[in-house]
C-alpha angles and dihedrals in degrees: 000000000000092000091055091048092052092049091048090051092049089047093051091048092047091052091043090054092046094050092049091050093050092048091049091058098048134066126233113264091217113098109253101349127105120143122228112273122223118248092248088059091046090058088062096066117118097208 
């Protein structure tokens, strides 16, 4: 049971990091609204 919990935690962390990375490299589709990004997310930018 503990092994499954560890795997789930690692998977959630991986998906959160990938999602943040994707959001850091795209712009908001709403006109004129883009919330301020945290510094940790800005570091994930590729440009």
